[in-house]
C-alpha positions as CSV (number, residue, x, y, z in Angstrom):
1,M,0.1,0.3,0.1
2,M,1.5,3.5,-0.9
3,N,1.8,6.0,1.7
4,Y,1.1,9.4,0.4
5,C,-0.8,10.4,-3.0
6,Y,1.3,10.7,-6.2
7,E,-1.0,13.8,-7.2
8,C,-1.1,15.8,-4.1
9,G,1.4,14.3,-1.5
10,T,-1.2,14.1,1.2
11,E,-1.1,11.1,3.6
12,L,-3.2,8.1,2.3
13,V,-5.9,6.6,4.3
14,S,-7.4,3.1,4.0
15,R,-10.9,3.1,2.8
16,E,-13.2,0.4,1.5
17,L,-14.2,0.5,-2.2
18,D,-16.9,-1.9,-3.4
19,G,-15.6,-4.8,-4.9
20,E,-12.0,-4.1,-4.2
21,G,-11.7,-4.4,-0.6
22,M,-9.2,-1.7,1.6
23,V,-7.9,0.6,-0.9
24,S,-5.3,3.5,-0.2
25,Y,-7.5,6.8,-0.4
26,C,-6.5,10.5,-0.6
27,K,-8.7,12.9,1.3
28,T,-7.7,15.8,-0.3
29,C,-8.4,14.7,-4.1
30,R,-11.0,12.4,-3.1
31,C,-9.7,9.8,-5.2
32,F,-8.8,6.2,-4.7
33,R,-5.0,5.5,-5.5
34,F,-4.1,2.3,-6.9
35,P,-0.3,1.1,-6.8
36,I,1.7,2.4,-9.4
37,Y,4.8,0.7,-10.8
38,S,7.1,0.0,-14.2
39,T,6.0,-2.6,-16.6
40,A,9.1,-4.5,-18.4
41,V,9.5,-7.3,-20.6
42,S,12.1,-10.2,-20.3
43,I,12.5,-12.0,-23.6
44,I,13.6,-15.7,-24.4
45,V,14.8,-15.3,-27.9
46,L,15.2,-18.4,-29.7
47,D,17.3,-18.8,-33.1
48,P,15.4,-19.5,-36.2
49,Q,15.8,-23.2,-36.0
50,K,14.7,-22.9,-32.0
51,K,17.7,-25.0,-31.1
52,R,19.5,-21.9,-29.2
53,I,18.8,-19.4,-26.8
54,L,20.4,-15.9,-27.0
55,L,21.9,-14.5,-23.4
56,I,23.4,-11.0,-23.0
57,Q,25.9,-9.5,-20.9
58,Q,25.2,-5.8,-19.8
59,Y,26.6,-2.8,-18.1
60,G,30.0,-4.2,-17.2
61,R,28.9,-7.3,-15.5
62,E,30.2,-11.0,-16.7
63,S,27.0,-12.8,-15.8
64,N,24.4,-13.5,-18.5
65,I,21.0,-12.6,-18.7
66,L,17.9,-12.4,-20.9
67,V,17.2,-9.3,-23.2
68,A,14.9,-7.1,-21.7
69,G,13.6,-3.7,-21.4
70,Y,10.7,-1.2,-20.2
71,V,7.4,-0.8,-21.9
72,N,6.8,2.3,-23.0
73,R,3.5,4.6,-22.4
74,G,0.7,3.3,-24.6
75,E,2.9,0.6,-26.2
76,S,1.6,-3.2,-25.9
77,A,4.0,-5.5,-24.2
78,E,4.1,-7.4,-27.5
79,S,5.7,-4.1,-29.3
80,A,7.7,-3.7,-26.6
81,V,9.3,-7.3,-27.1
82,A,9.9,-6.7,-30.9
83,R,11.4,-3.2,-30.1
84,E,13.5,-4.1,-27.3
85,L,15.0,-7.2,-29.6
86,N,15.5,-4.8,-32.2
87,E,17.2,-1.8,-30.8
88,E,19.4,-4.4,-28.8
89,I,20.3,-7.1,-31.0
90,G,19.4,-5.7,-34.5
91,I,17.2,-8.7,-34.9
92,N,13.2,-9.0,-35.4
93,A,11.1,-11.2,-33.5
94,V,9.0,-13.5,-35.8
95,K,6.6,-15.0,-33.4
96,I,5.7,-14.0,-29.5
97,H,4.6,-15.8,-27.2
98,F,3.6,-14.8,-23.4
99,N,5.0,-17.3,-20.9
100,R,4.4,-15.7,-17.3
101,S,5.0,-12.7,-15.1
102,E,6.7,-11.8,-11.9
103,F,6.7,-8.6,-9.8
104,F,10.5,-7.5,-9.1
105,E,10.2,-5.6,-5.7
106,R,13.9,-4.1,-6.3
107,S,12.6,-2.1,-9.0
108,N,9.1,-2.1,-8.4
109,T,8.5,-3.5,-11.6
110,L,6.0,-5.9,-13.2
111,M,8.0,-8.1,-15.5
112,L,6.5,-10.0,-18.2
113,N,8.4,-12.9,-19.7
114,F,8.2,-13.9,-23.1
115,T,9.6,-16.3,-26.1
116,C,10.2,-15.3,-29.4
117,I,11.8,-16.5,-32.4
118,A,14.2,-14.3,-34.0
119,D,14.5,-13.9,-37.8
120,S,18.1,-14.2,-38.1
121,D,21.0,-15.5,-35.5
122,S,23.2,-12.8,-36.5
123,L,24.6,-10.7,-34.0
124,E,26.3,-7.9,-36.6
125,G,23.6,-5.4,-35.5
126,L,24.3,-5.6,-31.6
127,N,23.7,-2.1,-30.3
128,T,27.3,-2.2,-28.0
129,K,25.9,1.3,-26.3
130,E,22.9,-1.4,-24.7
131,V,24.7,-4.7,-24.8
132,D,28.5,-5.5,-23.9
133,K,28.2,-8.8,-25.4
134,A,25.3,-11.4,-26.9
135,Q,25.8,-15.4,-27.6
136,W,23.7,-18.1,-28.6
137,F,23.5,-21.1,-26.4
138,T,22.0,-24.6,-26.5
139,F,18.9,-25.0,-23.9
140,E,21.6,-27.1,-21.5
141,Q,24.6,-24.5,-22.0
142,A,21.9,-21.6,-21.3
143,K,20.8,-23.5,-18.3
144,A,24.0,-23.3,-17.1
145,E,25.6,-20.0,-18.4
146,I,22.2,-17.8,-17.0
147,R,23.0,-15.5,-13.9
148,P,22.4,-17.7,-10.7
149,D,19.7,-16.7,-8.5
150,S,18.3,-14.3,-10.8
151,L,14.7,-13.5,-12.2
152,A,16.2,-14.4,-15.6
153,R,17.0,-17.7,-14.4
154,R,13.7,-18.6,-12.8
155,F,12.0,-17.5,-16.3
156,L,14.5,-19.4,-18.5
157,L,14.1,-22.5,-16.2
158,A,10.2,-22.3,-16.1
159,Y,9.9,-21.9,-20.0
160,L,12.6,-25.2,-20.2
161,S,10.4,-27.0,-17.6
162,D,7.3,-26.0,-19.6
163,I,8.5,-27.3,-22.7
164,A,9.9,-30.2,-21.6
165,G,7.0,-31.2,-19.5
166,S,4.4,-30.4,-22.7
167,G,6.5,-32.1,-25.5
168,Q,6.0,-28.8,-27.3
169,E,8.4,-25.8,-28.4
170,W,5.9,-23.1,-26.5
């Protein structure tokens, strides 16, 4: 629950809202205030043959993570997946599939995880201002190479578990 109104700064109180339960309320604005948080996408990028997964390194860190980025105001999550992949790696998403979501407390962000098939496995268009390194890994290699104890790892392992259990690629 928020403590202060994001419009006027007044301390919020809890008030019953029909069908919603207890919700933060601003007595000054006379409005209910629902939580505000960022939304981002995390992407399991498959090569065109669906045999390898792309992992990246950013911000001078040596650990591998998934391609990710924030959803812009007015943009759909699927559009953000396509845009981020193109901006960071220089390749296009052919097919996009939603996997799952998880709230990431540290950055106050709802992370939406997707899988997409890339139109190319070329890394020649890599945006080195945003990504330090990008590399394709087999599924088993990706499991071993992804940053331990990370949200990226949880998303990747859940995806691999889902496809292993279903016998499907998605």
